[in-house]
Backbone bond lengths (Angstrom), bond angles and torsions (degrees), N, CA, C in turn:
res aa  C-N    CA-C-N  psi(-1)  N-CA   C-N-CA  omega(-1)  CA-C   N-CA-C  phi
1 L - - - 1.444 - - 1.528 110.49 -
2 R 1.324 115.00 -39.47 1.462 119.53 179.92 1.534 111.08 -66.45
3 I 1.326 116.36 -39.10 1.467 120.62 178.95 1.527 110.23 -64.24
4 L 1.324 116.30 -41.27 1.461 120.58 178.54 1.528 110.70 -63.23
5 A 1.327 116.83 -42.22 1.459 120.45 178.50 1.526 110.83 -63.50
6 N 1.329 116.96 -42.21 1.470 120.40 177.77 1.525 111.23 -63.76
7 A 1.325 116.54 -38.70 1.464 120.08 179.99 1.525 111.18 -66.82
8 L 1.320 117.26 -32.91 1.457 120.37 178.85 1.526 112.23 -76.80
9 V 1.315 117.55 -32.91 1.460 122.14 -176.82 1.532 111.79 -84.05
10 A 1.320 118.26 -29.13 1.464 122.37 -173.03 1.529 114.44 -54.94
11 P 1.332 121.03 -46.22 1.470 119.12 -179.94 1.527 112.86 -61.83
12 F 1.325 116.24 -38.78 1.468 119.31 179.47 1.521 111.57 -69.38
13 A 1.335 116.62 -37.47 1.456 120.24 177.37 1.528 110.27 -65.30
14 A 1.320 117.21 -41.79 1.459 120.82 178.97 1.524 110.74 -64.33
15 L 1.308 117.21 -42.00 1.463 120.90 178.63 1.532 110.62 -64.40
16 G 1.312 116.57 -41.97 1.458 120.49 176.97 1.521 112.16 -61.60
17 L 1.321 116.67 -41.26 1.466 120.26 177.92 1.529 111.61 -65.80
18 L 1.334 117.16 -37.56 1.466 119.75 177.05 1.530 111.00 -65.73
19 V 1.321 117.18 -38.03 1.468 120.68 177.29 1.524 110.08 -64.32
20 L 1.323 117.39 -42.78 1.466 120.52 176.76 1.524 111.60 -63.09
21 L 1.325 116.43 -39.01 1.463 120.62 178.78 1.521 110.69 -61.16
22 V 1.316 116.94 -45.65 1.460 120.72 179.86 1.527 110.29 -68.54
23 A 1.318 117.61 -38.93 1.472 120.77 -178.80 1.525 111.39 -65.36
24 K 1.300 117.96 -38.64 1.473 120.89 -176.55 1.526 112.89 -83.16
25 L 1.319 117.04 -38.37 1.464 119.76 -173.62 1.526 113.82 -105.41
26 R 1.285 117.57 0.31 1.470 123.95 177.87 1.532 112.07 55.59
27 L 1.330 117.04 -118.35 1.466 121.70 -174.68 1.527 111.85 -64.66
28 A 1.329 117.46 -41.41 1.466 120.16 178.44 1.528 110.53 -63.35
29 G 1.325 116.76 -39.15 1.457 120.78 176.90 1.513 112.06 -65.62
30 F 1.325 116.72 -36.13 1.461 120.99 177.74 1.525 110.71 -63.63
31 F 1.350 116.51 -46.28 1.466 119.34 178.85 1.527 111.40 -67.69
32 G 1.321 116.27 -33.54 1.464 119.36 174.71 1.514 111.85 -64.29
33 A 1.333 115.82 -39.50 1.460 120.08 177.95 1.528 110.73 -67.34
34 L 1.326 117.18 -36.72 1.469 119.81 177.58 1.530 111.64 -64.43
35 Y 1.337 115.99 -30.43 1.459 120.82 179.12 1.536 110.91 -68.65
36 V 1.311 116.84 -31.90 1.463 121.38 -174.52 1.526 111.86 -65.55
37 F 1.319 118.20 -40.76 1.460 120.74 -172.72 1.530 113.71 -66.38
38 P 1.350 120.43 -45.76 1.466 117.56 176.71 1.528 112.99 -65.11
39 V 1.329 115.87 -36.61 1.468 118.81 178.81 1.530 109.75 -65.52
40 L 1.303 116.81 -39.97 1.461 121.07 177.68 1.528 110.70 -62.80
41 A 1.315 117.35 -41.48 1.467 121.00 179.89 1.527 111.17 -65.39
42 V 1.322 116.98 -42.91 1.467 120.69 179.50 1.526 110.09 -65.33
43 T 1.321 116.83 -43.34 1.459 120.86 178.99 1.522 111.01 -61.19
44 W 1.334 116.78 -42.97 1.453 120.59 178.62 1.529 111.22 -62.16
45 F 1.341 116.39 -43.34 1.461 121.06 -179.84 1.529 111.21 -62.26
46 V 1.326 117.00 -44.51 1.463 120.90 -179.79 1.532 110.18 -65.05
47 Q 1.322 117.40 -40.33 1.465 120.57 178.34 1.528 111.10 -63.28
48 M 1.318 118.30 -40.87 1.462 121.13 179.08 1.527 110.89 -64.50
49 M 1.327 116.62 -39.30 1.465 119.59 176.41 1.526 110.57 -62.13
50 G 1.321 116.68 -43.22 1.455 121.01 179.13 1.518 112.46 -63.76
51 I 1.322 116.69 -41.43 1.462 120.63 179.53 1.526 110.70 -65.88
52 N 1.331 117.23 -42.38 1.470 120.01 178.50 1.522 111.30 -63.93
53 S 1.327 116.46 -40.96 1.464 120.58 177.92 1.523 110.52 -63.36
54 W 1.331 116.49 -41.74 1.458 120.22 179.73 1.526 111.12 -64.38
55 R 1.338 117.19 -41.09 1.464 120.63 178.52 1.525 110.90 -62.96
56 Q 1.321 116.41 -41.55 1.459 120.08 179.02 1.526 110.12 -64.06
57 Y 1.322 116.67 -44.15 1.460 121.28 178.71 1.528 110.56 -60.50
58 Q 1.341 117.07 -44.89 1.455 121.27 -179.59 1.527 111.12 -62.77
59 G 1.331 117.22 -37.32 1.462 120.37 177.04 1.512 111.95 -62.79
60 H 1.331 115.96 -44.46 1.469 120.00 177.82 1.526 111.00 -66.06
61 Q 1.320 116.77 -37.57 1.461 120.30 179.34 1.531 110.42 -66.11
62 D 1.316 117.49 -41.28 1.467 120.69 177.12 1.516 110.92 -61.07
63 T 1.322 116.73 -41.27 1.461 120.48 178.55 1.522 110.71 -62.29
64 R 1.321 116.25 -46.81 1.472 120.41 -178.86 1.520 111.10 -63.09
65 L 1.319 116.89 -45.75 1.462 119.25 -178.91 1.525 111.75 -67.33
66 G 1.328 117.21 -33.13 1.458 120.13 174.94 1.516 111.71 -64.52
67 R 1.317 116.14 -43.56 1.472 119.59 178.31 1.523 111.13 -66.45
68 L 1.305 117.02 -39.47 1.458 120.76 178.31 1.524 110.50 -65.23
69 S 1.313 116.91 -40.79 1.466 121.30 177.60 1.528 110.42 -63.28
70 D 1.334 116.61 -43.57 1.466 119.95 177.11 1.525 110.85 -59.97
71 T 1.314 116.18 -41.06 1.464 120.84 179.93 1.520 110.43 -62.75
72 I 1.317 116.54 -45.38 1.462 119.72 -178.60 1.528 110.99 -66.38
73 L 1.326 117.33 -40.64 1.465 120.33 -179.73 1.532 112.67 -67.57
74 Q 1.324 116.40 -29.92 1.470 120.52 -175.73 1.530 112.19 -108.60
75 I 1.318 117.33 24.03 1.459 119.91 -172.26 1.533 112.93 -60.81
76 R 1.323 118.33 -36.17 1.468 119.79 -179.36 1.526 111.30 -65.58
77 A 1.335 116.92 -43.13 1.466 119.67 178.50 1.528 110.40 -67.24
78 I 1.318 117.01 -38.84 1.471 120.64 179.70 1.519 110.17 -62.42
79 K 1.323 116.33 -44.81 1.473 120.50 179.69 1.530 110.46 -67.12
80 A 1.324 116.74 -42.03 1.463 120.07 -177.54 1.524 111.61 -64.48
81 L 1.331 117.19 -35.25 1.467 120.51 -177.76 1.525 112.84 -98.32
82 A 1.332 116.93 4.35 1.473 123.14 178.15 1.530 111.19 58.59
83 W 1.327 116.41 48.02 1.460 122.12 179.38 1.525 112.06 -103.19
84 E 1.324 117.40 19.19 1.460 120.27 -176.69 1.523 112.13 -57.04
85 R 1.317 115.88 -45.52 1.458 120.38 -177.41 1.529 111.53 -62.82
86 L 1.329 116.80 -41.45 1.466 121.20 179.53 1.531 111.07 -61.88
87 F 1.325 116.54 -47.40 1.464 119.41 -178.75 1.515 111.48 -71.11
88 F 1.326 116.83 -33.62 1.463 119.91 175.63 1.527 110.30 -62.99
89 Q 1.329 117.31 -41.23 1.466 120.88 177.87 1.523 111.60 -64.50
90 R 1.323 117.27 -40.38 1.473 120.39 179.19 1.528 111.02 -62.24
91 V 1.330 116.86 -45.05 1.463 120.57 -179.78 1.527 110.20 -68.70
92 T 1.329 117.28 -39.42 1.469 121.10 179.89 1.529 111.04 -65.49
93 E 1.323 117.70 -41.70 1.471 120.18 177.15 1.524 111.34 -61.59
94 A 1.321 115.98 -41.95 1.469 119.35 178.45 1.527 110.49 -65.20
95 R 1.322 117.08 -38.32 1.474 120.60 179.17 1.527 110.38 -67.02
96 E 1.308 118.41 -40.67 1.466 121.04 178.31 1.525 110.97 -64.77
97 A 1.321 117.04 -38.87 1.475 119.92 176.26 1.523 110.05 -64.53
98 E 1.321 116.53 -38.30 1.468 120.66 178.74 1.528 110.70 -64.77
99 L 1.317 116.89 -43.73 1.468 120.70 179.72 1.520 111.49 -68.07
100 S 1.331 118.10 -32.83 1.467 120.13 -179.58 1.528 111.19 -71.80
101 A 1.333 117.37 -19.25 1.457 120.33 178.77 1.525 111.70 -76.56
102 N 1.327 117.89 -17.19 1.462 120.58 177.13 1.522 109.74 -75.34
103 F 1.324 115.52 158.09 1.469 119.20 178.15 1.493 110.11 -69.19
């Protein structure tokens, strides 16, 4: 609840601080405020890229761990039918996809 309240108040606090900056420093404060917006946009863009990359990585990791779990649960059948190579390839492919999702 506290995090949500901070997230709602933060934009207004930042805007208030920018107004104070311009009021106290006049033209220099105005140019300082103009500097903030492009930096904020770039930071937001980089964060979104990082979040998307993390989600993709987590998806690949879930796939790999699911396949590994299936392999462990079915190990007797895999050994009995000599499917070790097939299951090893499935887990290895998932691991390679997981590693390719990293930067």
